[in-house]
C-alpha positions in Angstrom: -15.3 43.0 10.6 -11.7 42.2 11.6 -12.9 39.5 14.0 -15.0 37.9 11.2 -11.9 38.0 8.9 -9.7 36.3 11.5 -12.4 33.7 12.1 -12.7 33.0 8.4 -8.9 32.8 8.0 -8.6 30.4 11.0 -11.4 28.3 9.6 -9.7 28.2 6.2 -6.4 27.1 7.8 -8.2 24.4 9.8 -10.0 23.1 6.8 -6.7 23.0 4.8 -5.0 21.2 7.6 -7.7 18.7 7.9 -7.7 18.1 4.1 -3.9 17.8 4.1 -4.1 15.4 7.0 -6.8 13.4 5.4 -5.0 13.2 2.0 -1.9 12.0 3.9 -3.8 8.8 4.5 -3.7 8.2 0.8 -0.1 9.2 0.4 1.4 5.7 0.3 -1.0 4.7 -2.6 -0.4 7.8 -4.8 2.1 8.3 -7.5 3.5 6.0 -10.1 4.1 2.2 -9.8 5.1 -0.8 -12.0 3.6 -4.2 -11.5 3.5 -7.7 -12.8 0.7 -10.3 -12.4 -0.2 -13.9 -13.4 -3.2 -16.1 -12.8 -5.8 -17.8 -14.9 -6.9 -16.2 -18.2 -9.6 -17.2 -20.7 -10.5 -15.9 -24.1 -13.8 -16.8 -25.9 -14.2 -16.4 -29.6 -17.8 -16.1 -30.7 -18.9 -16.2 -34.4 -22.1 -14.8 -35.9 -23.4 -13.9 -39.4 -20.9 -16.4 -40.9 -21.0 -16.5 -44.7 -18.8 -18.7 -46.8 -19.1 -19.1 -50.6 -22.7 -17.8 -50.4 -23.7 -20.2 -47.6 -24.7 -19.1 -44.2 -22.9 -21.1 -41.5 -23.1 -21.5 -37.7 -20.0 -22.0 -35.5 -19.1 -23.2 -32.0 -17.7 -20.7 -29.6 -14.0 -21.5 -29.0 -12.3 -21.1 -25.6 -8.6 -20.4 -25.3 -7.0 -20.6 -21.8 -3.6 -19.9 -20.4 -1.4 -18.6 -17.6 -0.8 -14.9 -18.5 2.1 -12.6 -17.7 0.8 -9.1 -17.3 3.2 -6.2 -16.9 1.8 -2.7 -16.3 2.4 0.9 -15.3 -0.1 3.0 -13.4 -0.4 6.4 -11.7 -2.7 7.1 -8.8 -4.1 10.4 -7.5 -5.7 11.1 -4.1 -9.2 12.5 -4.6 -10.1 12.8 -0.9 -9.0 11.3 2.4 -10.4 7.9 1.5 -10.8 7.9 -2.3 -8.3 7.7 -5.2 -8.4 7.6 -9.0 -5.8 5.7 -11.0 -4.9 5.3 -14.7 -3.1 2.1 -15.9 -1.8 0.5 -19.1 -0.8 -3.1 -19.2 0.2 -5.8 -21.6 0.0 -9.6 -21.5 3.3 -11.0 -22.9 2.2 -14.7 -23.2 0.0 -16.3 -25.9 -3.1 -18.2 -25.0 -3.4 -21.9 -25.6 -5.2 -22.8 -28.9 -9.0 -23.1 -28.9 -11.1 -24.5 -31.7 -14.4 -23.7 -33.5 -16.3 -26.1 -35.7 -18.5 -24.7 -38.5 -21.8 -26.2 -39.7 -24.1 -25.8 -42.7 -27.7 -26.7 -41.7 -26.2 -28.9 -38.9 -23.7 -30.6 -41.1 -20.0 -30.2 -40.3 -18.1 -28.2 -42.9 -14.7 -27.6 -41.2 -12.9 -26.1 -38.3 -10.5 -23.3 -37.2 -8.1 -23.0 -34.3 -7.8 -19.7 -32.4 -4.9 -18.2 -30.5 -4.8 -14.8 -28.8 -1.7 -12.7 -28.5 -0.5 -9.1 -28.2 -3.3 -8.1 -25.8 -3.1 -4.8 -23.9 -5.6 -2.8 -21.8 -5.9 0.9 -20.7 -8.0 1.3 -17.5 -9.4 3.8 -15.0 -9.1 2.7 -11.4 -11.5 4.3 -8.8 -10.3 3.3 -5.3 -11.5 3.3 -1.7 -9.3 3.1 1.3 -10.1 0.1 3.5 -7.4 0.9 6.1 -4.0 2.6 6.0 -2.4 -0.4 4.2 -5.2 -1.7 2.0 -7.1 -0.2 -1.0 -10.1 -1.6 -2.8 -10.5 -0.6 -6.4 -12.7 -0.9 -9.4 -11.3 -1.3 -12.9 -12.9 0.1 -16.0 -10.9 -0.7 -19.1 -10.6 -0.8 -22.9 -8.7 -3.7 -24.4 -7.3 -4.7 -27.7 -6.0 -8.2 -28.7 -4.6 -10.0 -31.7 -6.6 -13.1 -32.8 -5.1 -15.6 -35.2 -7.4 -18.3 -36.7 -5.9 -21.2 -38.6 -7.3 -23.9 -40.9 -5.6 -26.8 -42.6 -3.6 -24.6 -44.9 -4.3 -20.9 -44.2 -4.2 -18.6 -41.2 -5.6 -15.1 -40.7 -4.8 -12.4 -38.1 -7.3 -9.9 -36.7 -7.4 -7.1 -34.1 -10.3 -7.4 -31.7 -11.5 -4.9 -29.1 -13.8 -4.5 -26.2 -14.4 -3.3 -22.6 -13.5 -4.7 -19.2 -15.1 -4.5 -15.8 -13.2 -5.6 -12.7 -12.4 -5.2 -9.1 -9.5 -5.9 -6.8 -7.6 -5.2 -3.5 -4.0 -4.1 -3.0 -2.1 -4.2 0.2 1.2 -2.4 1.0 4.3 -3.8 2.6 7.8 -2.5 3.0 11.3 -4.0 2.5 13.9 -2.5 4.9 16.5 -0.3 3.2 14.8 -0.7 -0.2 13.8 3.0 -0.4 10.5 2.0 -2.1 7.0 0.8 -1.1 5.8 -2.5 -2.5 2.3 -4.0 -2.7 0.6 -7.3 -3.5 -2.8 -7.4 -5.2 -5.5 -9.7 -6.4 -8.2 -8.9 -8.9 -10.8 -10.3 -11.3 -11.8 -8.9 -14.7 -14.7 -9.7 -17.1 -14.4 -8.7 -20.7 -17.3 -7.3 -22.8 -16.4 -7.7 -26.5 -17.2 -5.6 -29.4 -18.5 -7.3 -32.5 -16.0 -6.8 -35.3 -16.7 -7.7 -38.9 -13.8 -9.7 -40.4 -13.0 -11.4 -43.8 -10.9 -14.5 -44.2 -10.6 -16.3 -47.6 -14.0 -16.4 -49.2 -15.7 -16.1 -45.8 -16.9 -13.2 -43.7 -18.1 -13.2 -40.1 -18.8 -10.9 -37.1 -16.4 -12.0 -34.3 -16.5 -11.2 -30.6 -13.4 -11.8 -28.5 -14.2 -11.7 -24.8 -13.4 -13.7 -21.7 -12.2 -13.2 -18.1 -9.2 -13.5 -15.8 -8.3 -13.8 -12.2 -4.9 -12.4 -11.3 -2.5 -12.1 -8.4 0.5 -9.8 -8.6 3.3 -7.7 -7.1 4.0 -4.0 -7.6 6.4 -1.3 -6.6 5.6 2.3 -6.0 8.2 5.0 -7.1 
């Protein structure tokens, strides 16, 4: 009985040592970090079920583009010797360029609106996989919110639009001597899946979807 107990105890210690050693491979990627990113960002504004003054209208999809400035915070946990799970929150501090949508009644042009996107932020879950001791591949599953301002010749209206985002990226660690911190560079791409949100503006109503995509490169610092 004592022999079996010792064997079980030794087995437990070995297993814990192996797990600790394995988790140590993820050590450089765990904990909190702050990051910034830029790249190419697009927002598409889709209109459906447009009604104005009792008339049903159709509208073009507008596209707003721009160079974003994302700043974010994240925290990453080691789930195994090769897997991690992170949580991030980020905000884009720059407005998009203006896009435009034209409206039609039975094919006849009735007017247009410009669209600008601002105050966008996203909360994401980041499942990761260790490529090697310095590189981590990750997925990005997020929920976003953004401010949409549409303007006509004399009036403007502001809405809050929401949706979900799917993305993937890779981060690679590097060190700066005497800095006391670990840094990383990363690249990622994200595709936005918009919710349809009913909005009213003037005497018109419409269901609006605000989606799009981005491709980003960035720099981060682990604490």
